[in-house]
N, C-alpha and C positions, 0 to 999 in steps of 0.2 A: 727217487726222490720227485714228490708232486708239489706243486705250488698252491698256495691257498687263495681264495679271492683276497684282492687288496683289502689290507684292513683299514678303515676309516680313520682309527685312532693313530696310524703311524704317519698318516699323511705324504707317503710316498711309496713307489713300487719299489720291490726287492727282487733281486734276481734269484732264481731257483738253485743255484750253486753259490751262495754270497761268500764273500770274504768278510767276515764278522770279527768287529773290534769289540773284547771284551776287558775291562779294565777297572781300577779302583785306585785311589791316591796311597791307601795303605793295604796291608794284606787283610782281605775279608771275606775270602773264599771263591776268589774269581778263578783258581785252578780248577776248583770241583765243577764251579759253572760251565767252564770250558769245555770239561771232559762230557760233563751231563747234556750239552747240546751237541756234541759230536756222537755220543753214544746213542741218545734218544733219537737221532736223525736216521739210524738204520744202517750208516756206513759203517764199513769194517776197518777203514783205514783214513788217515788224514797225513796232510803233506807238513813234514817235518823239518825246519831250516837247519837244525843241528845236523841231521842227517841227510839233507839235500835229497830226499826221497820220501815216497810215502811209507807209513808206518803202520802197523795195527794200533786199532783202538783198544786198549786194555779194558776187560770185564770189571776189573775192580781197581780204581786209582789209589786206594787208600793203603799208605805205608804203615804195616804194623808195629814199626817202632816209634815212630813220631807221630802217629794217628793222622798227618798230613793228606793230601790226594796228589802227591809228588811222583805216584809211580805213572802219572800222566804224563806224556812227552810234549809239554806245552811249548807254543813259541812265544818268548818272553823276551823281547829286547827291551834294552835300557836306553833312554835318552830318546830325543828328536831324531836324531840320525838314524841310530839303529832301527827306529821303528818305520822311518820311510824307507830304508833298506829293505827290511823284511817285507812291508807293504810290497814295494816294487817286485821282490822275488815270488811272493806268493800270489800276486795277481797274472803271474805267467802260467800258472795250473788253474783251468778253468772247470775241471770234471767231477769236483765235489765242493763240499763244504768246506771253507779252510777258516781257520780261527786263529788270530793273534792277541796277546795279552801283553800290551806295553804298559810300562811303568817309568817314573821318573830315574833318573840317576840317584843313586844313594849317598854320593859324597857330597850333596849341597848341605852346608849348615844353615843358610841363611833362608829362610822360609820363602821370603817374596822370591827369590831367585828359583826356588825349588817350584814354587806354585807356577811362576810365569813359564818354566819350561815344561811343565806338564799340560798346561793350557794350550800352549803352541802346539804341542805334540796331537793333543787331540783335535783342536782347530784343523791340523792338516789332515787328519782322517776325515773330518766331516767334510773338507774341501773336495775332498775326492767321493763325497757322496756314499762312504762306507757307513754300514748299519752298525751303529755303537750303541753297545748294553754298559751303561755306567752304574757301577755299584757305590752308592755314597756311604761312605764310613761315617755312622750316626754317632755324635758324641755322646749321646745319653747311656751309649754303651762302652764309654771311655776305656772301663778297666780291661776289656776285650782285646785290646791294642797295646796295653802294658805286656800282656803275655806273649804276643807274636812278634810285635815289631819293636819294642823299648827294651824294659829293664830286663827281660829274660835273655838278652843276648850274653855272649860270656863277658864277665865281668872286666876283663882288660879292654876289650874291643868298645865296650860302652863307655869305660871311663876316659879313654884315648880321644874318642869322637866327642864327647859332649863336656867332659870335665878335666882336661889336661892340667891346669893350673891347680887346682885344687888338690887334685891327686898329687901332684909334684910335692905341695906345701906340707901335705900330710907325711908324705914319705921322708920328707926332710927334716920332719920332727920325729921320726921312727914310728909313726902311728900306721903300722902297715898288718897288724893282726885283721881276724876276721871282723871281730866287734868295732874295731876302728873303721874298717871299710864300711861296714853295716851303717853304722853311725854317720859317716862322710856321704854316702849315697842318701841317707835321710834327710840332710841338710841340702844337699845339691839337687836331687831330683824334683821335678814339678808335674807329678801325675795327673793332676786335676787341671792341667793348662789346655784351655779350648782353642787357644790361637793356631793350635796344629789341626784343628778342624776347619778349614776354610769353606764355604759355601761355593759349591762349584755346579754350574748350569748353564745351558746353552739355548740359543734363540733358534736354532735349527733341529729337525727331527732327530731324537735320539729314544732310547729307553732308559728310564730312570728304576732303579732297584734299591730299595733301601736294604741295607747289610742285614738287619735284624729279621726283615722278611726272609732273606735268603736262608738264614740259618734256621728260622723257625716256621717257615710255611714254603719250604722248599719246592714241593710239588706245585703249587700254585705260582710261584714265581716260574717255574720252567714252563707250565703251559703259557704264560704271558709272554715270555721271550719268543715261544715258537710264534705265537699270535703276531709279534712285532715283526717278526723275520718273513712271515707268511709262507712257513713251512708245516709239512705234517709230521707228526710225531709217530715213531715206530711203537704201537701198543703191544707188540710182542715182547719188546725190551722193556716195560713200564714196572712189572712184578721185579724183576730183579734190581732195576735202578732204585726201586722204593727201598729194598732191603740195604742198599749201598747207603743210600741217601739217609736211612734211619741212623746207621753206625757214625755216619759223619757228622748229623745234626747231635749226636750224643758229645761228640770230640767238643763241638761248639758250646754246647752247655757248660762242660767241664772247664773249658777258658772261662766262662762267665762267673762260675761259682765263687773263686775268691772276691771277685769285685760286689758280686751281691752279698756276700756275708761280711765284707769288710768294716761297715758302720756298727753291726753288732759286736764284731770282735774287739774293735777299738773301745766301745761303750764299755763292754765287759771287762777290759784291762783297767780302764778308768775307776769302775765303780765297785771292782772287786767281784764280779757275779762269777758264778760256776759256769766255764764253758771249755769244753776239751777243744785244743786246737790240733790241728793236722800238723805233720812236719812239712815246712815250707822251705822251698830254695830262697837264698839270701835277698834277692829281690823283693820278694812278698814280705819277708820281715822287715825290709827297709822301708817300705811302704806304710806298714803299720808304725813303725818309729816316727816317720814323717808325719803322720795324722797325729800322733801323740804331742809332736813337739809343735807343729804349725797350728792345730785344731784346739789344743787344749794346754798348751804351755808348760808341758811335761816333758820327762826324759826317762831314759832307764838306765841303772847301774847295771852296765852289761858287761864290765870286764872280766875277762875269761868266760864269758859265755858264747861259745861258738855256736850253739843253736838255741832257738827259744825252746822253753819247757812245753810240756803238753796240757797245759791248763791255763786259761787268763789268770785265775787268781795268783800263780806262779810269778807271773810278770807283775801284777798289781803290786806285789810285794817288793818289787824291785823300782816303783816309780820313785821320781824325785823332781824337783822344780828344772825347767830348761834354765840353762844358762847361756846358752850361744846367741849371739845377736844373731837377728832374722833379718833377711832381705827378701822384697817381694818375688 
């Protein structure tokens, strides 16, 4: 591994075998970025905290079942203390590039506490002058995060975490069928809440990546990351990496399709336009019903409707005025 000339944009010199921190507040593709950095560096192995040893860097991190990049054995500590321990252990090994992808503990329901923990965690890394690649979760792509880190969780775990009171109230009334659950979720969820996208930035040298650039201009982002780290990319691996990256980009685009199509689907239901609807998971149906209730003052007569029909006109025929009292 050779070291590039110091980049004037980075503002700091970086070791030729750095310990690199790669992170984002929500799941935005950091696992793929982590793998890409290691793979394109030309290394054959990287240090795994889970195995306490050097392990092979796979040729293809994409899981054929889920479409994510989790075949890559990343170092993924949770919270400030685990991150400090991970950095200490990885710092003992100097012979190759090492990566760590820290994130905040997932059991915080208070956003301020969650954010303070995360900022303190990253501040610790910057205090040690570790090169930091921060992927910002762009609120303009908010629907991407519905799929990965919110309403696509198992229904039980999502309800228990965010809406235990309303869930119990509806259960006490015997409203437990799938159409009841859909309606309760539609009333409880806040899919367009921008408060969960706080602005995070630092006054010390780090590399900022917008998540949408990572998804759509992945090759450019990788070159910029290598420039920031002052590392030379293994060009012999570039062609294969591009093939894998193309498949990964397609997965990200699929994650965005529902969000991009949502306004037209809702308008088609409201106005009775012809529009074929795909088969959707319950959380997507709930988002549509949420939009009808909160944006148009309408609801659906969904008794015994286990799944939405295949055309917006059929849902239009089920429209009625919303009678639920609404809170912000």
